[in-house]
N, C-alpha and C positions, 0 to 999 in steps of 0.2 A: 422540343417546343410543342405546346398544345396546338391542335388544328385550329385554323381560323375559319370563320363562317362568312360567306359572301352575302352582301346585301346591296340594294340599289334603290335610289329615289329618282324619279323623273317627273318634272313639272314644267309648266309654261312660264315660270318666273324664277330667276336665279335666287332671289331672297327666300322664296318658298322651298326650293329644292334644298338649300342649305339648312333651313329650319328642320326639314324632315330628316336629313342626315344627322343633325345634332341630337334630335330626339332618339334616334336609333343608338347613337354613341352613348347616350345617357341611360341606356337600358330599356328604352321603350320598345314596344312591338310595332308591327306594320300598321295596326289600327291607330295607336297613339300618333305615329308619324303622319299618317294620312289626315287625321283630324287637325293636328297642329299646322300642317301645310294648308288645309282648307281655310282655317281662320286667318292665316297670313295672306293667302291669296285675296281674301276679301279686303285686306288693307292695301296691298301693293298693286292690285289690279281691280279697283273698286267698281268698274262697270261690268266686269266679267262674272263676279260672284260675290257672295256675302251671306250674312246670317239671315237675311230676309229672302233668300233664294229657294231653289229646288234642285233636285238631281236624283242620281241613282248610284249606289255604292255596292260593288261586288266584293264579297269576302270569301276567301279560301283559306281556312285555318285548319291545316291537317292534324295538328295536335289535339284539337277539339272535335275533329271529325265533322267540321261545319263547312258547308258551302252554300251560301245564300246571298240574296240581294236585299239591301235595305232600300225600299222605294220611298222617295220623299218628293213626289210631284205636288205642286201647290194646288189645292182645290179652289174653285171659285167661291167667293163669299156667299153666305146664305141669302143675301139680298138680291142675288143674281136672278134675272128672269130670262127664259129662253128666247123671247122675241124682243128684248128691250132695245136692241140695236139693228133689227132687221131693216128698218126703213132708212138707215144711214149708210148702207153699202155703196161704195164707189167702185172698188175693184178688189181683186185678189192679187197678192204679190206673185210674180211669175214663178218664183222658186217654191211657192206653196207655203211660205212661212208668214202667214198672217193676212189679214184683210185691212184694206184702207177704208176708213169710215169718215163721213163728214164730221168735222170738228175734232177728229183724231182722239175721241174720248177713250178708245180702247188701247191707245198706244202711248199716251203721255198724260201724266197727272194722276190724281187720286183714284179715279174709277178704273184705271188700268191695273190696279194692285190685286193680286190673289193672296191667299193666306200664306204667310211666311212659313217655310217648311225646313230649311237647311239646319238651323240651330237645333231644333228638336232631334233631327236625325244624327247630327254630330254627337249630341249628348247621349242618345240611345245607344249608338255604336260604342262609345267610350265606356258607358256604364256597364255594358254587357261583356265587352271584350278587351278594354284597355288595361294597361298595367301601371302606368304612371299616374300621379294625382291629376285631377281635372285642372286645377289651377296652374300646374306646370305646363300643361298642354296649351293653355291660352297665353302664357307669359310672352312667348316670342312675338305674337301678333300685337299684344299690348305695347311691347317695346318698339316695334316698327311704327305703330301709329303715333306714339308719343315723341320719339326722336326724329322721325321722318324718313322718307325714302325718295329717291330721285326718279323723275319721269324717264321711262325707257322708250326706245324708238317705237316699238309696237303700241305701247300705251298712247303715245302722242298721235300716232297714225289713227288709232281707233277713236280717240277723243275728237279728232278733227273731221271725222266723217260727217258729211252733210246730208246723208240720207239716200237710200236706194229703193227703187221699186215702189215709191210712194210712202215709204216708212219715214218716221221722224229720225233725223240724224243725231249721232252721239253728241255733237257740239251743242245742239239744242237741249238734249237731255241733261248734260252736266250744268247748264246754265238755268235750268227750270226753277230751282229753289235758291233761296238766299244762301244757304249753307253750301250748295254745290258751286255757286259762283265764287264764294270766298275760298273754297278748298281747291278747286280745279281750274279756275280761270284767272287770267291776268287782269289788270285794271281796265283794259279795253273790252273785256268780256270774251276774249279768245282763249282757247285751251292753253294751259301752261306748256312751255317748251321743253324739249329733251334736256335732261340734266337739272331741271328746277326741283327744289326740295318741296315735298308735300308733307306737312304735319297735320294730324287729325286728333287733337286732344279729346274732342267729344267722343270719337269712336274708342279711344283708349279708355275713357271713363266707362262707357257702355260695356266694353269687354271686361273691364275690371269687376263690374257688378256681376256679370255672368260667371266670371271665374270664382267669385265668392259665393254666389247664391244658386248657381246652376241655371238650367234653361227655364225653370219656372218663373224666374224674375222677369223674363221676356214675355212669357205666355199668360201669366196670371198676376204678376206683381207690379213693381214700380215702373218698369219699362212699358209694360202693357198699358198702364194708366196713361202714359204720355202718348203712346201710339193712338189709343182710342180717342183721346182728346183732339189730336190733330186730324184724325179721319172725320170726326163729327163736324169740326169747324170748316172742313174743306170739301164736303160732299162725297167722301170716300165710301165705298161699299163695305169695307172691312170693319168687323165689329168685335167687341170684347168676347162674345160667345164664339165667334170664329177662331180666335186665338186660343181660348181655353180648351176647345174641343179637338184641336189638331193632334194627330198621332201619325208617326211614321209606320210603315208596314214592312215586315220581314217576309220575303217570298222565296220560293225555290227558283233555281235557274230555269231559263228557257233553253232547251238543249237542241243542238243540231250536230251535223257531221260534215267534214270537208277533208278530202284527200287522206282519209284514215285518222284524222284528228277529231276529237270531240270538241264541240264549240259550246261554251256556256255564256249566255248573255241575259239581259234583263227582260222581264215580262212587260206587256203593255200596262200603262200607256207609254212606256219607253220604246226605244227604237230597235231593240234586239230582234224583233220579228222581221224587220226590214233586212238587217244584216244576214240573218240565217236564210231568209227566202232568196236573197241574191246569191249567196254561196251555193244553195241547192241548185239553182239554175245554172250557174257557171261551172259547177262540177261536171256538167255534161259536155264541156268543151275542153280541148287541149289548148289551154291558154298559152303555155310556153311555146308551143309550135306556132301560134299566131304571131308571136314577137311582142315584146313589151312596148306598149304605147304605139303599136302599129295601127294603121287605119282599121283593119279587121278587128283587132283587139278592142279598140275604143268603141267601135260599133256594137260588138257583142256585149261588152260590159255595160254600155249605156242603155241598151235595150233591157237588160236585166234591172238596171236602176229605174227605168221608167215603169216597168211592170210592178216593182215593189212600191213605187210612189203611187200608182193608181190604186193598188190594193190598200195601201195605208189610208189614202183619202176616203175610200169607200167604206172601209171596214174597221179600222183600228182607232180605238179611243179608250177611255177609262173603262176597264172591265166591270166596274160596279154599276155602270150605266149602259154599256154596249156589249152585246154578245159578239165577241171577236172570234171569228172562225179560224183559230190557229191551226187545227188539224188540216183544214183544206189549204190554207195559205202555205203551210210548210210540208205539204204532201209531195210524194214523188210524182203523182199524176199531174199536179199543177206545174211542177218544175219541168216535167217531160213536155207538156203542152206548150209552155212558154219557150223552151229551148227549140222546139220544132218550128214555132213561128219565127224565131230569130234566124234559124238556118234558112228558112224560106225567104228571108229578106224583108219580112213585115216590119213596118214602123209602128210601134205602140204609141197610142195617142194619150196625152195627159191633159184632161180638161181643166181649164182655168176660167175664172169670171173676169172678163174685161182686163186680162193681165197685160202688163207692159214689159247689181252686184250682191251676192248673198251676204246675209248677216252672220256675224260671229261674235257672240257676247256670252261666252261660256268658258270654263276652264277645266283642266284635267290634272289628276295626280295618279301615278302608278308607283307602288311600293312593294318590294319584297324584302323581308327581314332575314336574319341569320337562321331562323328556324323554319324557313320556307313558307311563312304566312304571307299571303298576297292580298293586296287591296287595289282595286281600280275604281276610281270615282270620278264621275263627270258631274259638275255642279254649276249652277248658272243663276242669273237674274232674268233669264229670258231676254227681252229687250227692255232695259231698265226704265222704270216709270218716270225717272227724273226727280222723284220726291225724296227729300231728306227731312225728317222731322227735326226742327231746331233743337240742338243740344244732344242729339243721339248719334249723328255722324255716319250713319249707314244709308245706302240707297235701298229703296224697296224694289222688289221685282215688278215687272210689267207683263205678267203672264196672261192677262185677259186678252192681249192683242192677237194671240194665235188661235183662240176659239173661233169657230165658224158661227157668224151671227145669223145664219139661216137655221131655223128650227128643224128638227127631224133628221139630222145627219150625225155621223159618228163623232164629229168634232164640235157639235153644237153646244151652246151655253146651257148650263144647268147649275143650280145651287149645289155646292159640295163636290162638283165634278172636276177632275183634273184633266188638263189638256194633254193631247199627244205631244211627245217630245222625241226628237231623233237621237237623244243620248243613248249610247249603247256600250257602256264599259263592259269589256268582254275578256274571257280567258279561254285559251286553247290548250287542250291536254293531249299528250301523247303517252299511250300506255298508262293512263291514270295519273301522270305527273304533269305539272304546268310546263308548257312550252312557249307560250306567248301571252303576255299581259298587255292590254291595249285599250285605248279610248281617245276621245278628241272633243274639243269644243268646235263649234261651227254651225250652230242652228240647224237648219234643214239639211245642211251638207255633211253632218256628222257621220251618218251611216255610210255615205259615199266615200268620204276620206278614209274611214276605218277599213272599209272593204278593200280599197286599193292598197293600203299598207299591208294588210293581211295577205293579199295575193302576191305582193312584192316579196314577202318573206317566204311564203309556202310554195308558190309556183315558180318563182324566179331566183330563190336562194339568196336574197339580199340580206345584208346585216340590218339591224334595226335602224341604224342611222341612215343607211342607204334607202331603206324602205320608206321612212318618213320624209326624206329629202327629194325623192323622185317627183317629177312633174305630174300633176293630177288634172283631172277633168271631171265633169259631172253632167248628169241629165235628170233634172227634177221637173222638167217641162218638155215640150216638143223640141226645144232647142238643145244643142250640145254646147255646154260652156267649157272653154279651154283656158288653162293657164298659159302664160306667155312663153313657156319653154316647150310646149307642144309644137312640133315643126309646122311651118306654114304649108309645106307640101302635104302633110297629113290632113291639115284643114281643108286644102283644096280638094283632096280626094274624097273627104266626107261630104263636101258640098256637091261634088259631082254625083254622089249617090242620093242626092235629094235632101240632105240634112241642112237645117239652119244652124249655123255656128255663131257663137258669141265669144270673141277672144278678149280675155281680161288683160289689162295693162300690167298686172302684177305677175311676177314669176312664181310666187307661192300663193296658195289659197285652197279653197274647197276643204274646209276644216283644218285643224292644226293637230296632227296626230302625234301622240306620245305613247311610247311603249317600252317594254322590256322583253327581250328574247332570252329564253332560258334553255341552256344546253348542259345538263348535269350541274356541275358547280360553276359553270361559266355563265355570266350575266352580261348581256349586251343591250345597253339602253340607248334610245334615240329620242331627242327632243326636236320637234319640228322647227327647222331654221326660219320659218316664216314668222315665228313668235320670238320671244326673248328668253326662252327657257333653257334648261340644262339638265344633264344627267350626272349624278354623283354615285360612284360605286364605292363600297366600303368593305373593309376586311375587319370583322369583329372578333373579339376573343372567343375561343371555343368554350 
């Protein structure tokens, strides 16, 4: 018998996971599978991702000696002005994910839309590295859109969200446009219930055009014409020139080390710098000796989280506009100094503007094929704008919401500038071979959730499923946020040390981590149980 080759797909949606597995069975590679998954995710989880979104894609293709990231963060339209919303500031979300402005112009509606980036990146990745025909990659998503899919528990939960920390709720976003109300709401205007069938023939037609004509039909052709007409009619900032000019970027990995493993993550404006900075700090502690999710463990990890958050707020933005001091942020000296402050019991402060549950509107795919090609991609709509152009079927991103409306800062508004994002699809290598493929949705909590799952695998020897299922916590402000499976005793002990704690009602949260642990020929996949996803392992012909 010829040897079989092991492969795996892990995503946050069962429909998408199965599509990825089917593409691998059909002879596609990891890139083919990841892109087919991404298109499907935009259909069956339409507030989490789509062709109008943004993200970051890590590629490890050993047969081509290629290891790079495709960066596709959505830039602000050319009509953006640095001070255009400065007078509208009401507050900053406590978790640091966006500002609340008078009239919510940055968070809902046509002015909240940045340049769509995801479709261009999908097409670029496939044209360079895919093996199956482009039309074959899109067909599963077209089929799901046309025949319909049923609302899953996490989808309904997210659609029913009424808004947190001053942000617009998902229920209002899906009801913003006529198409959204028709697609995702019942006759009373409430979100469709679990098990209800959602068909989107408009999106099926849009994807069919893209399957036939490629990405240019969206950025320069027939679809672009309809987008621009809608933007002009409704005061949007997005223009024809913005669409035509957009390009994705291929960049080298941002490198770090942790416990003898090399860590590959994405460059700014992505969140890889936060993940690697936190690992640098925590490498100076014996975390296993502290005990998993003990009071001391949570305190130490949260202080590392807070330092990375402060550094992100001050220094990390689009490197085309901001001089990001990576050498200093990732230096041994900075890690040593921070570790010393943590040992001394210092509480690191995270400044916020008038700040008062974290957002999670992103999704993840991890794939390894039978030849060892690896793809980890985190892609998103940000906080969706609520806008659906009649007849096109897809939601536009709402990426303008996370820019800082105060001029002169790392995250300030500027034409053509991409906002910071915590997305950090990452790959850990042991002796030059992949050992862990990981990523997560979860807005500002992404790096925090990915960090904890990595520590669970590396420091505590957990399986991938155990690692993504363990209770999590976070600190992106002066408070420590705890999921509801962190013990009450531990919470009381943190409070006795002077920490403000915020206990979530939910047992899962703080990103939704998905990953694959690789040990030789053995693959161990984990899909976060807080979402609806799954992992499928395959044995392919040799």
